C-alpha positions in Angstrom: -99.7 -75.8 -34.8 -97.0 -77.5 -37.1 -95.8 -81.0 -36.8 -93.8 -83.3 -39.0 -92.5 -86.8 -38.6 -90.9 -89.8 -40.6 -92.0 -93.3 -41.0 -89.6 -95.6 -42.4 -90.9 -98.0 -45.1 -87.9 -99.9 -46.1 -84.8 -100.8 -44.1 -82.3 -102.7 -46.1 -80.6 -103.5 -42.7 -83.8 -105.0 -41.3 -84.9 -108.3 -43.1 -88.0 -108.4 -40.7 -89.6 -105.6 -42.7 -91.1 -106.6 -46.1 -90.1 -104.0 -48.5 -92.4 -102.0 -50.5 -91.8 -100.5 -53.9 -92.3 -96.8 -54.4 -95.1 -97.8 -56.8 -96.9 -100.1 -54.2 -96.5 -97.3 -51.5 -97.9 -94.8 -53.9 -101.0 -96.9 -54.9 -101.6 -97.2 -51.1 -101.4 -93.4 -50.6 -103.9 -92.9 -53.4 -106.1 -95.6 -52.2 -106.2 -93.8 -48.8 -107.2 -90.6 -50.7 -110.0 -92.5 -52.7 -111.2 -94.6 -49.9 -110.4 -93.6 -46.6 -112.6 -95.7 -44.8 -110.2 -98.6 -43.8 -107.6 -95.9 -42.7 -109.6 -93.0 -40.6 -111.0 -94.1 -37.3 -114.7 -93.0 -36.9 -115.3 -92.1 -40.6 -118.8 -93.3 -41.5 -118.7 -92.2 -45.2 -116.8 -90.4 -47.8 -118.0 -89.2 -51.1 -115.8 -87.9 -53.9 -117.8 -84.6 -55.1 -115.2 -83.7 -57.9 -112.5 -85.4 -59.5 -109.7 -84.2 -62.0 -106.5 -86.1 -63.3 -104.7 -84.8 -60.0 -107.3 -83.5 -57.6 -110.3 -84.9 -55.5 -112.9 -82.9 -53.7 -114.4 -85.1 -51.0 -117.2 -84.8 -48.2 -116.3 -86.9 -45.0 -119.0 -87.8 -42.7 -118.3 -88.6 -39.1 -121.9 -88.9 -37.8 -123.5 -85.7 -38.1 -120.2 -83.9 -38.7 -119.2 -83.3 -42.3 -115.8 -82.2 -43.3 -114.9 -81.0 -46.7 -111.4 -81.4 -48.2 -109.5 -81.1 -51.2 -106.8 -83.7 -52.1 -103.8 -83.0 -54.6 -101.8 -85.7 -55.9 -98.3 -85.1 -57.2 -97.7 -88.7 -58.9 -95.4 -91.0 -57.1 -94.1 -88.4 -54.8 -96.7 -86.4 -52.7 -100.4 -86.3 -51.5 -101.7 -83.0 -50.0 -105.0 -82.8 -48.0 -106.3 -79.6 -47.4 -109.5 -79.5 -44.9 -111.6 -76.4 -44.8 -112.6 -74.8 -41.4 -116.0 -75.8 -40.2 -118.2 -77.7 -37.7 -115.9 -76.0 -34.9 -112.8 -77.3 -36.4 -110.1 -75.1 -37.8 -108.7 -75.2 -41.5 -105.7 -77.7 -41.7 -103.5 -79.5 -43.9 -101.6 -82.8 -44.2 -98.7 -83.6 -46.7 -97.6 -87.1 -47.2 -94.3 -87.0 -49.2 -92.5 -90.2 -50.2 -88.7 -89.7 -49.9 -85.7 -92.0 -50.8 -82.7 -91.0 -48.5 -80.8 -93.7 -50.2 -81.2 -96.1 -52.9 -83.8 -98.8 -51.9 -84.8 -97.1 -48.5 -88.1 -95.4 -48.5 -89.7 -93.3 -45.9 -92.8 -91.3 -45.8 -92.7 -87.7 -44.3 -96.0 -86.5 -42.6 -96.4 -82.8 -42.3 -99.4 -81.4 -40.4 -100.5 -77.8 -40.2 -103.6 -76.5 -38.2 -104.3 -72.9 -38.8 -105.1 -72.3 -35.1 -103.2 -69.6 -33.3 -101.1 -70.6 -30.2 -103.0 -69.8 -27.1 -106.4 -69.8 -28.5 -107.6 -72.2 -25.9 -106.9 -73.1 -22.5 -105.0 -76.2 -22.4 -103.7 -75.8 -26.0 -100.2 -77.1 -25.3 -101.6 -80.4 -23.8 -104.2 -80.8 -26.5 -101.3 -80.3 -29.2 -99.2 -83.1 -27.3 -102.1 -85.5 -27.5 -102.9 -84.5 -31.0 -99.3 -85.2 -32.3 -99.4 -88.6 -30.6 -102.7 -89.4 -32.2 -101.3 -88.2 -35.8 -98.3 -90.6 -35.4 -100.3 -93.6 -34.3 -102.7 -92.9 -37.2 -100.0 -92.7 -39.6 -98.5 -95.9 -38.4 -101.9 -97.6 -38.9 -101.9 -96.1 -42.3 -98.7 -97.6 -43.4 -99.7 -100.9 -41.6 -103.0 -101.0 -43.8 -101.0 -100.3 -46.9 -98.9 -103.2 -46.1 -102.0 -105.6 -45.5 -103.6 -104.3 -48.8 -100.4 -105.2 -50.7 -100.3 -108.6 -49.3 -103.8 -109.3 -49.9 -103.3 -108.1 -53.5 -105.9 -105.3 -53.2 -103.9 -102.4 -54.7 
């Protein structure tokens, strides 16, 4: 399954939305990679097991389930999550890309891919529709949390 959507960060025509700078947004996306607990529902613990200048290898613990992933940072532009298959879950990826369609207007593009073949399970279409809705809600919450962290001077 592939799924993509946008969340608008800055809208020069809407004074009710407090604008974020690209740097604030980037720091928020990096914070999410390094400390996903405030962002990921049901996550009990996250350990960074390896780090380079642009990558993190993590273990995420959801109760007895451990998910291993790799996060790649393309500074001020993109964060890519690649999750290994395991624990009954297929391999998947999420890419968050900061885009600027016009000056001062920022959006984040969320691109999801799950390496499960269509038709693998009964009800796959229903499940995918549910999953897409959950992804959008989680991504809205991610931006909401980044805004809160900026207001609280935690970034």
